[in-house]
PyMOL commands that place a pseudoatom at each C-alpha (Angstrom):
pseudoatom trace, name=CA, resn=MET, resi=1, chain=A, elem=C, hetatm=0, pos=[13.516, -29.901, -53.806]
pseudoatom trace, name=CA, resn=THR, resi=2, chain=A, elem=C, hetatm=0, pos=[13.219, -31.076, -50.235]
pseudoatom trace, name=CA, resn=PRO, resi=3, chain=A, elem=C, hetatm=0, pos=[16.380, -31.829, -48.273]
pseudoatom trace, name=CA, resn=ARG, resi=4, chain=A, elem=C, hetatm=0, pos=[16.504, -35.453, -47.105]
pseudoatom trace, name=CA, resn=LEU, resi=5, chain=A, elem=C, hetatm=0, pos=[18.718, -34.736, -44.101]
pseudoatom trace, name=CA, resn=GLU, resi=6, chain=A, elem=C, hetatm=0, pos=[19.571, -31.546, -42.287]
pseudoatom trace, name=CA, resn=ASN, resi=7, chain=A, elem=C, hetatm=0, pos=[22.947, -30.916, -40.673]
pseudoatom trace, name=CA, resn=THR, resi=8, chain=A, elem=C, hetatm=0, pos=[24.885, -33.750, -42.317]
pseudoatom trace, name=CA, resn=HIS, resi=9, chain=A, elem=C, hetatm=0, pos=[28.073, -32.215, -40.953]
pseudoatom trace, name=CA, resn=GLN, resi=10, chain=A, elem=C, hetatm=0, pos=[26.814, -32.665, -37.399]
pseudoatom trace, name=CA, resn=LEU, resi=11, chain=A, elem=C, hetatm=0, pos=[25.624, -36.227, -38.015]
pseudoatom trace, name=CA, resn=ALA, resi=12, chain=A, elem=C, hetatm=0, pos=[29.078, -37.478, -39.033]
pseudoatom trace, name=CA, resn=PRO, resi=13, chain=A, elem=C, hetatm=0, pos=[31.530, -34.991, -37.511]
pseudoatom trace, name=CA, resn=GLY, resi=14, chain=A, elem=C, hetatm=0, pos=[34.630, -37.207, -37.685]
pseudoatom trace, name=CA, resn=PRO, resi=15, chain=A, elem=C, hetatm=0, pos=[34.522, -37.971, -41.409]
pseudoatom trace, name=CA, resn=ILE, resi=16, chain=A, elem=C, hetatm=0, pos=[33.440, -34.416, -42.237]
pseudoatom trace, name=CA, resn=LYS, resi=17, chain=A, elem=C, hetatm=0, pos=[36.379, -33.051, -40.216]
pseudoatom trace, name=CA, resn=ALA, resi=18, chain=A, elem=C, hetatm=0, pos=[38.696, -35.392, -42.135]
pseudoatom trace, name=CA, resn=MET, resi=19, chain=A, elem=C, hetatm=0, pos=[37.254, -34.250, -45.469]
pseudoatom trace, name=CA, resn=MET, resi=20, chain=A, elem=C, hetatm=0, pos=[37.666, -30.609, -44.454]
pseudoatom trace, name=CA, resn=ALA, resi=21, chain=A, elem=C, hetatm=0, pos=[41.291, -31.291, -43.478]
pseudoatom trace, name=CA, resn=LEU, resi=22, chain=A, elem=C, hetatm=0, pos=[41.847, -32.874, -46.889]
pseudoatom trace, name=CA, resn=GLU, resi=23, chain=A, elem=C, hetatm=0, pos=[40.462, -29.726, -48.519]
pseudoatom trace, name=CA, resn=VAL, resi=24, chain=A, elem=C, hetatm=0, pos=[42.780, -27.527, -46.434]
pseudoatom trace, name=CA, resn=SER, resi=25, chain=A, elem=C, hetatm=0, pos=[45.755, -29.659, -47.467]
pseudoatom trace, name=CA, resn=PHE, resi=26, chain=A, elem=C, hetatm=0, pos=[45.239, -28.730, -51.118]
pseudoatom trace, name=CA, resn=ALA, resi=27, chain=A, elem=C, hetatm=0, pos=[46.401, -25.180, -50.351]
pseudoatom trace, name=CA, resn=ALA, resi=28, chain=A, elem=C, hetatm=0, pos=[49.926, -26.577, -49.862]
pseudoatom trace, name=CA, resn=SER, resi=29, chain=A, elem=C, hetatm=0, pos=[49.794, -28.660, -53.043]
pseudoatom trace, name=CA, resn=GLY, resi=30, chain=A, elem=C, hetatm=0, pos=[51.325, -26.133, -55.423]
pseudoatom trace, name=CA, resn=LEU, resi=31, chain=A, elem=C, hetatm=0, pos=[48.134, -26.213, -57.470]
pseudoatom trace, name=CA, resn=GLU, resi=32, chain=A, elem=C, hetatm=0, pos=[46.641, -22.853, -58.314]
pseudoatom trace, name=CA, resn=HIS, resi=33, chain=A, elem=C, hetatm=0, pos=[43.524, -21.916, -56.333]
pseudoatom trace, name=CA, resn=ASN, resi=34, chain=A, elem=C, hetatm=0, pos=[41.416, -21.145, -59.407]
pseudoatom trace, name=CA, resn=LEU, resi=35, chain=A, elem=C, hetatm=0, pos=[42.550, -24.294, -61.188]
pseudoatom trace, name=CA, resn=LEU, resi=36, chain=A, elem=C, hetatm=0, pos=[41.334, -26.374, -58.245]
pseudoatom trace, name=CA, resn=GLU, resi=37, chain=A, elem=C, hetatm=0, pos=[38.075, -24.445, -58.170]
pseudoatom trace, name=CA, resn=LEU, resi=38, chain=A, elem=C, hetatm=0, pos=[37.539, -24.976, -61.920]
pseudoatom trace, name=CA, resn=VAL, resi=39, chain=A, elem=C, hetatm=0, pos=[38.109, -28.707, -61.400]
pseudoatom trace, name=CA, resn=LYS, resi=40, chain=A, elem=C, hetatm=0, pos=[35.590, -28.747, -58.549]
pseudoatom trace, name=CA, resn=LEU, resi=41, chain=A, elem=C, hetatm=0, pos=[33.093, -26.768, -60.586]
pseudoatom trace, name=CA, resn=ARG, resi=42, chain=A, elem=C, hetatm=0, pos=[33.440, -29.029, -63.624]
pseudoatom trace, name=CA, resn=ALA, resi=43, chain=A, elem=C, hetatm=0, pos=[32.961, -32.217, -61.595]
pseudoatom trace, name=CA, resn=SER, resi=44, chain=A, elem=C, hetatm=0, pos=[29.960, -30.616, -59.896]
pseudoatom trace, name=CA, resn=GLN, resi=45, chain=A, elem=C, hetatm=0, pos=[28.463, -29.752, -63.294]
pseudoatom trace, name=CA, resn=ILE, resi=46, chain=A, elem=C, hetatm=0, pos=[28.869, -33.352, -64.446]
pseudoatom trace, name=CA, resn=ASN, resi=47, chain=A, elem=C, hetatm=0, pos=[27.321, -34.648, -61.211]
pseudoatom trace, name=CA, resn=GLY, resi=48, chain=A, elem=C, hetatm=0, pos=[24.486, -32.108, -61.242]
pseudoatom trace, name=CA, resn=CYS, resi=49, chain=A, elem=C, hetatm=0, pos=[25.333, -30.785, -57.774]
pseudoatom trace, name=CA, resn=ALA, resi=50, chain=A, elem=C, hetatm=0, pos=[23.626, -27.387, -57.506]
pseudoatom trace, name=CA, resn=PHE, resi=51, chain=A, elem=C, hetatm=0, pos=[24.989, -26.808, -53.999]
pseudoatom trace, name=CA, resn=CYS, resi=52, chain=A, elem=C, hetatm=0, pos=[28.603, -27.230, -55.126]
pseudoatom trace, name=CA, resn=ILE, resi=53, chain=A, elem=C, hetatm=0, pos=[28.083, -25.376, -58.422]
pseudoatom trace, name=CA, resn=HIS, resi=54, chain=A, elem=C, hetatm=0, pos=[26.814, -22.409, -56.415]
pseudoatom trace, name=CA, resn=MET, resi=55, chain=A, elem=C, hetatm=0, pos=[29.722, -22.610, -53.958]
pseudoatom trace, name=CA, resn=HIS, resi=56, chain=A, elem=C, hetatm=0, pos=[32.495, -22.923, -56.538]
pseudoatom trace, name=CA, resn=THR, resi=57, chain=A, elem=C, hetatm=0, pos=[31.170, -20.297, -58.956]
pseudoatom trace, name=CA, resn=THR, resi=58, chain=A, elem=C, hetatm=0, pos=[30.818, -17.899, -56.025]
pseudoatom trace, name=CA, resn=ASN, resi=59, chain=A, elem=C, hetatm=0, pos=[34.358, -18.703, -54.874]
pseudoatom trace, name=CA, resn=LEU, resi=60, chain=A, elem=C, hetatm=0, pos=[35.794, -18.311, -58.373]
pseudoatom trace, name=CA, resn=ARG, resi=61, chain=A, elem=C, hetatm=0, pos=[34.136, -14.915, -58.808]
pseudoatom trace, name=CA, resn=LYS, resi=62, chain=A, elem=C, hetatm=0, pos=[35.550, -13.773, -55.456]
pseudoatom trace, name=CA, resn=HIS, resi=63, chain=A, elem=C, hetatm=0, pos=[39.011, -14.787, -56.680]
pseudoatom trace, name=CA, resn=GLY, resi=64, chain=A, elem=C, hetatm=0, pos=[38.748, -12.802, -59.910]
pseudoatom trace, name=CA, resn=GLU, resi=65, chain=A, elem=C, hetatm=0, pos=[37.650, -15.472, -62.371]
pseudoatom trace, name=CA, resn=SER, resi=66, chain=A, elem=C, hetatm=0, pos=[35.912, -14.006, -65.419]
pseudoatom trace, name=CA, resn=GLU, resi=67, chain=A, elem=C, hetatm=0, pos=[32.256, -14.614, -66.095]
pseudoatom trace, name=CA, resn=MET, resi=68, chain=A, elem=C, hetatm=0, pos=[33.082, -15.837, -69.598]
pseudoatom trace, name=CA, resn=ARG, resi=69, chain=A, elem=C, hetatm=0, pos=[35.364, -18.591, -68.271]
pseudoatom trace, name=CA, resn=LEU, resi=70, chain=A, elem=C, hetatm=0, pos=[32.583, -19.696, -65.928]
pseudoatom trace, name=CA, resn=TYR, resi=71, chain=A, elem=C, hetatm=0, pos=[30.035, -19.707, -68.763]
pseudoatom trace, name=CA, resn=MET, resi=72, chain=A, elem=C, hetatm=0, pos=[32.330, -21.615, -71.114]
pseudoatom trace, name=CA, resn=LEU, resi=73, chain=A, elem=C, hetatm=0, pos=[33.398, -24.316, -68.678]
pseudoatom trace, name=CA, resn=ASN, resi=74, chain=A, elem=C, hetatm=0, pos=[30.836, -26.817, -69.967]
pseudoatom trace, name=CA, resn=ALA, resi=75, chain=A, elem=C, hetatm=0, pos=[32.372, -26.394, -73.427]
pseudoatom trace, name=CA, resn=TRP, resi=76, chain=A, elem=C, hetatm=0, pos=[36.016, -26.022, -72.399]
pseudoatom trace, name=CA, resn=ARG, resi=77, chain=A, elem=C, hetatm=0, pos=[37.221, -28.367, -75.156]
pseudoatom trace, name=CA, resn=GLU, resi=78, chain=A, elem=C, hetatm=0, pos=[35.803, -26.013, -77.784]
pseudoatom trace, name=CA, resn=SER, resi=79, chain=A, elem=C, hetatm=0, pos=[37.085, -22.812, -76.189]
pseudoatom trace, name=CA, resn=PRO, resi=80, chain=A, elem=C, hetatm=0, pos=[40.598, -21.339, -76.412]
pseudoatom trace, name=CA, resn=ILE, resi=81, chain=A, elem=C, hetatm=0, pos=[40.290, -19.456, -73.099]
pseudoatom trace, name=CA, resn=TYR, resi=82, chain=A, elem=C, hetatm=0, pos=[41.752, -22.268, -70.959]
pseudoatom trace, name=CA, resn=ASN, resi=83, chain=A, elem=C, hetatm=0, pos=[45.499, -22.881, -70.873]
pseudoatom trace, name=CA, resn=ALA, resi=84, chain=A, elem=C, hetatm=0, pos=[47.213, -26.251, -71.342]
pseudoatom trace, name=CA, resn=ARG, resi=85, chain=A, elem=C, hetatm=0, pos=[47.478, -26.920, -67.617]
pseudoatom trace, name=CA, resn=GLU, resi=86, chain=A, elem=C, hetatm=0, pos=[43.787, -26.179, -67.077]
pseudoatom trace, name=CA, resn=ARG, resi=87, chain=A, elem=C, hetatm=0, pos=[42.812, -28.287, -70.086]
pseudoatom trace, name=CA, resn=ALA, resi=88, chain=A, elem=C, hetatm=0, pos=[44.809, -31.239, -68.750]
pseudoatom trace, name=CA, resn=ALA, resi=89, chain=A, elem=C, hetatm=0, pos=[43.196, -30.872, -65.315]
pseudoatom trace, name=CA, resn=LEU, resi=90, chain=A, elem=C, hetatm=0, pos=[39.713, -30.606, -66.815]
pseudoatom trace, name=CA, resn=ALA, resi=91, chain=A, elem=C, hetatm=0, pos=[40.241, -33.662, -69.026]
pseudoatom trace, name=CA, resn=TRP, resi=92, chain=A, elem=C, hetatm=0, pos=[41.482, -35.632, -65.993]
pseudoatom trace, name=CA, resn=THR, resi=93, chain=A, elem=C, hetatm=0, pos=[38.513, -34.392, -63.969]
pseudoatom trace, name=CA, resn=GLU, resi=94, chain=A, elem=C, hetatm=0, pos=[36.061, -35.619, -66.569]
pseudoatom trace, name=CA, resn=ALA, resi=95, chain=A, elem=C, hetatm=0, pos=[37.874, -38.949, -66.952]
pseudoatom trace, name=CA, resn=LEU, resi=96, chain=A, elem=C, hetatm=0, pos=[37.917, -39.636, -63.205]
pseudoatom trace, name=CA, resn=THR, resi=97, chain=A, elem=C, hetatm=0, pos=[34.429, -38.309, -62.514]
pseudoatom trace, name=CA, resn=ARG, resi=98, chain=A, elem=C, hetatm=0, pos=[33.165, -40.718, -65.176]
pseudoatom trace, name=CA, resn=VAL, resi=99, chain=A, elem=C, hetatm=0, pos=[35.740, -43.426, -64.418]
pseudoatom trace, name=CA, resn=ALA, resi=100, chain=A, elem=C, hetatm=0, pos=[33.276, -46.308, -64.839]
pseudoatom trace, name=CA, resn=GLU, resi=101, chain=A, elem=C, hetatm=0, pos=[32.741, -45.169, -68.432]
pseudoatom trace, name=CA, resn=THR, resi=102, chain=A, elem=C, hetatm=0, pos=[36.220, -43.918, -69.314]
pseudoatom trace, name=CA, resn=GLY, resi=103, chain=A, elem=C, hetatm=0, pos=[38.654, -46.152, -67.460]
pseudoatom trace, name=CA, resn=ALA, resi=104, chain=A, elem=C, hetatm=0, pos=[40.938, -43.095, -67.050]
pseudoatom trace, name=CA, resn=PRO, resi=105, chain=A, elem=C, hetatm=0, pos=[42.328, -43.077, -70.616]
pseudoatom trace, name=CA, resn=ASP, resi=106, chain=A, elem=C, hetatm=0, pos=[46.057, -43.007, -71.262]
pseudoatom trace, name=CA, resn=ALA, resi=107, chain=A, elem=C, hetatm=0, pos=[45.612, -39.939, -73.481]
pseudoatom trace, name=CA, resn=ASP, resi=108, chain=A, elem=C, hetatm=0, pos=[44.101, -37.954, -70.609]
pseudoatom trace, name=CA, resn=TYR, resi=109, chain=A, elem=C, hetatm=0, pos=[46.831, -39.111, -68.249]
pseudoatom trace, name=CA, resn=ALA, resi=110, chain=A, elem=C, hetatm=0, pos=[49.496, -38.094, -70.790]
pseudoatom trace, name=CA, resn=LEU, resi=111, chain=A, elem=C, hetatm=0, pos=[48.124, -34.531, -70.686]
pseudoatom trace, name=CA, resn=VAL, resi=112, chain=A, elem=C, hetatm=0, pos=[48.269, -34.511, -66.885]
pseudoatom trace, name=CA, resn=LYS, resi=113, chain=A, elem=C, hetatm=0, pos=[51.763, -35.980, -66.854]
pseudoatom trace, name=CA, resn=ALA, resi=114, chain=A, elem=C, hetatm=0, pos=[52.992, -33.282, -69.240]
pseudoatom trace, name=CA, resn=ALA, resi=115, chain=A, elem=C, hetatm=0, pos=[51.478, -30.409, -67.232]
pseudoatom trace, name=CA, resn=PHE, resi=116, chain=A, elem=C, hetatm=0, pos=[51.903, -31.458, -63.583]
pseudoatom trace, name=CA, resn=THR, resi=117, chain=A, elem=C, hetatm=0, pos=[54.654, -32.780, -61.351]
pseudoatom trace, name=CA, resn=GLU, resi=118, chain=A, elem=C, hetatm=0, pos=[54.118, -36.212, -59.882]
pseudoatom trace, name=CA, resn=ALA, resi=119, chain=A, elem=C, hetatm=0, pos=[53.147, -34.727, -56.521]
pseudoatom trace, name=CA, resn=GLU, resi=120, chain=A, elem=C, hetatm=0, pos=[50.723, -32.333, -58.218]
pseudoatom trace, name=CA, resn=GLN, resi=121, chain=A, elem=C, hetatm=0, pos=[49.196, -35.284, -60.092]
pseudoatom trace, name=CA, resn=VAL, resi=122, chain=A, elem=C, hetatm=0, pos=[48.443, -36.975, -56.779]
pseudoatom trace, name=CA, resn=TYR, resi=123, chain=A, elem=C, hetatm=0, pos=[47.004, -33.812, -55.230]
pseudoatom trace, name=CA, resn=LEU, resi=124, chain=A, elem=C, hetatm=0, pos=[44.894, -33.170, -58.325]
pseudoatom trace, name=CA, resn=THR, resi=125, chain=A, elem=C, hetatm=0, pos=[43.565, -36.725, -58.297]
pseudoatom trace, name=CA, resn=LEU, resi=126, chain=A, elem=C, hetatm=0, pos=[42.755, -36.470, -54.587]
pseudoatom trace, name=CA, resn=ALA, resi=127, chain=A, elem=C, hetatm=0, pos=[40.970, -33.158, -55.191]
pseudoatom trace, name=CA, resn=ILE, resi=128, chain=A, elem=C, hetatm=0, pos=[38.887, -34.767, -57.933]
pseudoatom trace, name=CA, resn=GLY, resi=129, chain=A, elem=C, hetatm=0, pos=[38.041, -37.673, -55.634]
pseudoatom trace, name=CA, resn=ALA, resi=130, chain=A, elem=C, hetatm=0, pos=[37.121, -35.288, -52.832]
pseudoatom trace, name=CA, resn=ILE, resi=131, chain=A, elem=C, hetatm=0, pos=[34.764, -33.149, -54.920]
pseudoatom trace, name=CA, resn=ASN, resi=132, chain=A, elem=C, hetatm=0, pos=[33.070, -36.278, -56.196]
pseudoatom trace, name=CA, resn=ALA, resi=133, chain=A, elem=C, hetatm=0, pos=[32.543, -37.399, -52.581]
pseudoatom trace, name=CA, resn=TRP, resi=134, chain=A, elem=C, hetatm=0, pos=[31.164, -33.945, -51.643]
pseudoatom trace, name=CA, resn=ASN, resi=135, chain=A, elem=C, hetatm=0, pos=[28.863, -34.044, -54.680]
pseudoatom trace, name=CA, resn=ARG, resi=136, chain=A, elem=C, hetatm=0, pos=[27.496, -37.420, -53.626]
pseudoatom trace, name=CA, resn=LEU, resi=137, chain=A, elem=C, hetatm=0, pos=[26.844, -36.150, -50.120]
pseudoatom trace, name=CA, resn=GLN, resi=138, chain=A, elem=C, hetatm=0, pos=[25.073, -33.008, -51.326]
pseudoatom trace, name=CA, resn=VAL, resi=139, chain=A, elem=C, hetatm=0, pos=[23.108, -34.592, -54.195]
pseudoatom trace, name=CA, resn=GLY, resi=140, chain=A, elem=C, hetatm=0, pos=[22.251, -37.704, -52.187]
pseudoatom trace, name=CA, resn=PHE, resi=141, chain=A, elem=C, hetatm=0, pos=[20.774, -35.719, -49.328]
pseudoatom trace, name=CA, resn=ARG, resi=142, chain=A, elem=C, hetatm=0, pos=[19.398, -32.942, -51.572]
pseudoatom trace, name=CA, resn=ALA, resi=143, chain=A, elem=C, hetatm=0, pos=[21.357, -30.117, -49.954]
pseudoatom trace, name=CA, resn=ALA, resi=144, chain=A, elem=C, hetatm=0, pos=[19.929, -26.765, -51.006]
pseudoatom trace, name=CA, resn=HIS, resi=145, chain=A, elem=C, hetatm=0, pos=[22.221, -23.984, -52.141]
pseudoatom trace, name=CA, resn=PRO, resi=146, chain=A, elem=C, hetatm=0, pos=[21.664, -20.455, -50.833]
pseudoatom trace, name=CA, resn=VAL, resi=147, chain=A, elem=C, hetatm=0, pos=[19.099, -18.543, -52.881]
pseudoatom trace, name=CA, resn=GLU, resi=148, chain=A, elem=C, hetatm=0, pos=[19.762, -14.957, -51.796]
pseudoatom trace, name=CA, resn=GLY, resi=149, chain=A, elem=C, hetatm=0, pos=[20.255, -12.840, -54.872]
pseudoatom trace, name=CA, resn=ALA, resi=150, chain=A, elem=C, hetatm=0, pos=[19.501, -15.720, -57.237]
pseudoatom trace, name=CA, resn=ARG, resi=151, chain=A, elem=C, hetatm=0, pos=[15.927, -14.653, -57.847]
pseudoatom trace, name=CA, resn=ALA, resi=152, chain=A, elem=C, hetatm=0, pos=[16.913, -11.039, -58.380]
pseudoatom trace, name=CA, resn=ALA, resi=153, chain=A, elem=C, hetatm=0, pos=[19.386, -12.111, -61.053]
pseudoatom trace, name=CA, resn=ALA, resi=154, chain=A, elem=C, hetatm=0, pos=[16.843, -14.322, -62.826]
for i in range(1, 154): cmd.bond("trace and resi %d" % i, "trace and resi %d" % (i + 1))
show_as sticks, trace
zoom trace
């Protein structure tokens, strides 16, 4: 894979700064750090964004997430290791990441409504929108994830 652009952050500093500020704002959302990271990882899996998959799995491991929960994320619907709040967030993530196909189903929204306050629903939806924007930036310009240690593990 050959990157299409280098230094995208330097080429559009204003919008990147705004996106970074949006990310920082999620810390005050009341949403759990690992829940947000699972959402970002799941959207990145759907979008095939290796850069973001690397970043969010690394971040989740640093914050104590188990390897099994990382491995099972693609099959979260078939696994009992995610709680109701996480399942609602993951369903909403999939619905919004694939919004052209799903139309954001009422059933998925009902899960979110039952598990999150109204403010948390907005923050969660913004976080899903943000990771989808980051994925498009990284996939579109073929951003390469760090490879240190990856070959040793393979």
